[in-house]
C-alpha positions as CSV (number, residue, x, y, z in Angstrom):
1,X,85.7,16.7,59.2
2,X,86.2,18.6,62.2
3,X,82.4,17.7,63.2
4,X,82.5,14.2,64.7
5,X,78.7,14.1,66.1
6,X,75.4,15.7,66.3
7,X,72.8,15.0,68.6
8,X,70.0,17.4,70.1
9,X,72.4,17.9,73.0
10,X,74.6,19.8,70.4
11,X,77.4,19.2,68.3
12,X,80.7,17.7,69.4
13,X,84.2,18.7,68.3
14,X,87.2,16.5,68.4
15,X,88.9,19.6,70.3
16,X,86.7,19.6,73.2
17,X,85.3,16.8,75.6
18,X,81.7,18.6,76.0
19,X,79.0,19.1,73.4
20,X,78.8,22.5,72.0
21,X,75.6,24.3,71.9
22,X,74.5,26.8,69.6
23,X,74.4,30.0,71.0
24,X,71.8,32.8,69.8
25,X,72.2,36.2,70.1
26,X,75.0,36.2,72.7
27,X,75.0,39.1,75.1
28,X,78.7,39.6,74.7
29,X,81.5,39.4,72.0
30,X,82.8,36.0,72.2
31,X,86.1,34.5,70.8
32,X,86.5,31.5,68.8
33,X,89.0,29.2,70.5
34,X,90.0,27.7,67.1
35,X,90.7,30.7,64.7
36,X,91.0,33.3,67.7
37,X,88.6,35.6,66.0
38,X,85.3,37.2,67.4
39,X,82.2,36.0,66.7
40,X,80.6,39.1,64.7
41,X,77.5,37.8,63.0
42,X,78.5,34.2,62.3
43,X,76.8,31.2,63.8
44,X,78.5,30.4,66.9
45,X,78.7,27.0,69.3
46,X,80.1,26.8,72.6
47,X,80.5,25.3,76.1
48,X,79.4,27.8,78.6
49,X,80.8,25.7,81.3
50,X,84.3,25.7,79.8
51,X,83.8,29.0,78.1
52,X,85.1,27.2,74.9
53,X,83.4,28.5,71.6
54,X,83.8,28.0,67.8
55,X,82.3,29.3,64.9
56,X,80.2,27.0,62.7
57,X,82.9,27.1,59.8
58,X,86.0,26.6,62.2
59,X,83.5,23.6,63.9
60,X,83.0,22.0,60.3
61,X,86.6,22.6,59.0
62,X,88.4,19.4,57.6
63,X,90.7,17.6,59.7
64,X,93.3,16.9,57.1
65,X,94.2,19.1,54.2
66,X,96.2,19.2,50.9
67,X,97.4,22.8,50.6
68,X,99.2,24.0,47.6
69,X,101.6,26.3,50.0
70,X,103.2,23.0,51.4
71,X,102.6,20.1,48.2
72,X,105.0,17.7,50.0
73,X,102.7,16.8,53.0
74,X,99.2,17.0,54.3
75,X,98.5,19.4,56.8
76,X,96.7,18.4,60.1
77,X,94.5,20.4,62.2
78,X,95.6,20.6,65.7
79,X,93.4,22.0,68.4
80,X,96.4,23.7,70.2
81,X,100.1,24.1,69.4
82,X,102.2,21.3,70.1
83,X,105.6,23.6,70.6
84,X,106.8,23.6,74.1
85,X,106.1,27.5,74.4
86,X,102.2,26.8,73.5
87,X,102.6,29.0,70.6
88,X,103.5,28.7,66.7
89,X,104.2,31.4,64.3
90,X,101.7,31.2,61.3
91,X,103.5,30.9,58.0
92,X,101.0,32.7,56.3
93,X,100.9,35.9,57.9
94,X,103.9,35.8,60.3
95,X,101.5,36.4,63.6
96,X,101.9,34.2,66.3
97,X,99.0,31.9,67.0
98,X,97.7,29.8,70.2
99,X,94.7,28.1,68.7
100,X,93.9,25.7,66.2
101,X,96.5,25.6,63.1
102,X,97.0,23.2,60.1
103,X,100.3,21.6,60.7
104,X,103.1,19.6,59.1
105,X,104.8,18.0,62.2
106,X,107.7,16.9,59.7
107,X,108.5,20.1,58.6
108,X,107.6,22.7,61.5
109,X,104.9,23.9,59.2
110,X,102.0,26.1,60.8
111,X,99.3,28.1,59.7
112,X,96.5,29.7,61.3
113,X,93.0,27.9,60.4
114,X,91.7,31.0,58.8
115,X,94.7,31.7,56.9
116,X,94.8,28.1,55.6
117,X,91.3,28.4,54.4
118,X,91.6,31.6,52.6
119,X,90.1,32.2,48.8
120,X,92.7,31.2,45.9
121,X,91.5,34.7,44.5
122,X,89.8,37.8,45.3
123,X,88.3,40.7,43.9
124,X,88.4,44.0,45.1
125,X,85.8,46.1,42.6
126,X,86.4,49.7,44.0
127,X,90.6,49.1,44.3
128,X,91.4,47.3,41.1
129,X,90.1,45.6,38.1
130,X,91.7,42.3,38.1
131,X,91.4,39.3,40.3
132,X,94.0,39.0,42.8
133,X,95.5,35.9,43.3
134,X,97.0,34.1,46.7
135,X,100.5,33.8,46.2
136,X,103.0,32.0,49.0
137,X,106.0,34.4,48.8
138,X,106.7,37.8,47.8
139,X,107.4,38.3,44.0
140,X,110.9,40.1,45.4
141,X,111.9,37.2,47.6
142,X,114.8,36.2,45.5
143,X,116.2,39.9,45.9
144,X,115.6,40.0,49.6
145,X,119.2,39.2,50.5
146,X,120.5,42.6,49.6
147,X,117.9,44.6,50.7
148,X,117.3,46.6,48.2
149,X,113.7,45.7,47.4
150,X,110.8,45.9,49.6
151,X,107.1,45.3,48.9
152,X,104.4,48.0,50.2
153,X,100.7,46.8,50.3
154,X,98.8,48.8,48.0
155,X,95.8,49.2,50.2
156,X,97.4,50.2,53.5
157,X,100.8,51.2,52.4
158,X,102.5,49.4,55.1
159,X,105.3,47.2,54.2
160,X,104.4,43.3,53.3
161,X,107.3,41.1,54.8
162,X,108.9,39.2,51.9
163,X,108.1,35.6,53.8
164,X,104.5,36.3,54.0
165,X,101.7,35.2,51.7
166,X,100.1,37.9,49.8
167,X,97.3,38.6,47.5
168,X,98.8,39.7,44.1
169,X,98.0,40.8,40.4
170,X,101.1,40.1,38.2
171,X,100.1,42.2,35.5
172,X,99.8,45.3,37.3
173,X,102.1,44.7,40.2
174,X,99.6,45.1,42.6
175,X,99.6,43.4,46.0
176,X,98.1,43.6,49.5
177,X,98.3,41.9,52.9
178,X,95.9,39.0,53.5
179,X,93.9,41.1,55.8
180,X,93.7,44.1,53.7
181,X,92.5,42.1,50.8
182,X,90.0,39.9,52.7
183,X,88.5,43.1,54.7
184,X,87.6,44.7,51.3
185,X,87.0,41.9,49.4
186,X,83.6,41.3,47.3
187,X,83.6,37.6,48.4
188,X,84.2,38.3,52.1
189,X,80.8,37.2,53.0
190,X,80.9,34.1,50.8
191,X,84.3,32.5,51.2
192,X,84.3,28.7,49.7
193,X,84.6,26.2,52.7
194,X,87.6,24.4,51.1
195,X,88.6,27.3,48.7
196,X,90.7,25.1,46.3
197,X,92.5,23.3,48.7
198,X,91.2,19.8,49.1
199,X,90.4,18.1,52.5
200,X,92.3,14.8,52.6
201,X,90.6,11.6,53.4
202,X,91.9,9.9,56.3
203,X,92.7,6.1,56.3
204,X,94.2,5.9,59.4
205,X,92.5,5.5,62.5
206,X,94.2,7.3,65.3
207,X,94.2,5.7,68.4
208,X,93.1,7.9,71.5
209,X,96.4,7.1,73.2
210,X,98.6,8.3,70.4
211,X,100.5,10.9,71.4
212,X,101.5,14.0,69.3
213,X,105.2,14.7,69.3
214,X,106.4,18.2,70.9
215,X,108.1,19.8,68.0
216,X,111.0,22.0,68.8
217,X,110.3,25.4,70.6
218,X,110.4,28.3,67.9
219,X,111.2,31.7,69.0
220,X,108.0,33.8,68.6
221,X,108.9,37.8,67.3
């Protein structure tokens, strides 16, 4: 798991050399260094000296993940991008990331932490009468080359990139951006921690001196 040690001094995480202490009622909005999202109302831990902060869920995220979007290899939680431009493009939402990612170095496959831990299904009781399932490519992906098909989010009415993940009801051809579904989802406050994707046991002890190879730089649009 991401959490490595607990003491009265706080909690220790592999991504930071200092103990992270519980932050109670912060006077300002803080941003999680892992998922790059604000604290809002969730429990936050941090190192004030370094201005390094993590949501409790991010601190406890698994180090290795078997994810159904990338069945050929397991994904490893990396504290920072390993590309030479210090950024990556998330395979799930298409946005750039600078914080933690679940990554496969062999395939240059990188996903935001919060995208990798999305629920497999969501319920939008006020907008659609079926569960929406997380799918990893547009249902029109095979027809993308001729430019004749686009997919429009049924919540915000903006186009969903054919390369991005989405929540979708096959029976009704109803689909949404990831963020649109989660923001309006019935289960948004109670996301399962592993969400159908199993954490991987780590049988290998990584030496502290072992270096993570720098992957080829990818262009960020």
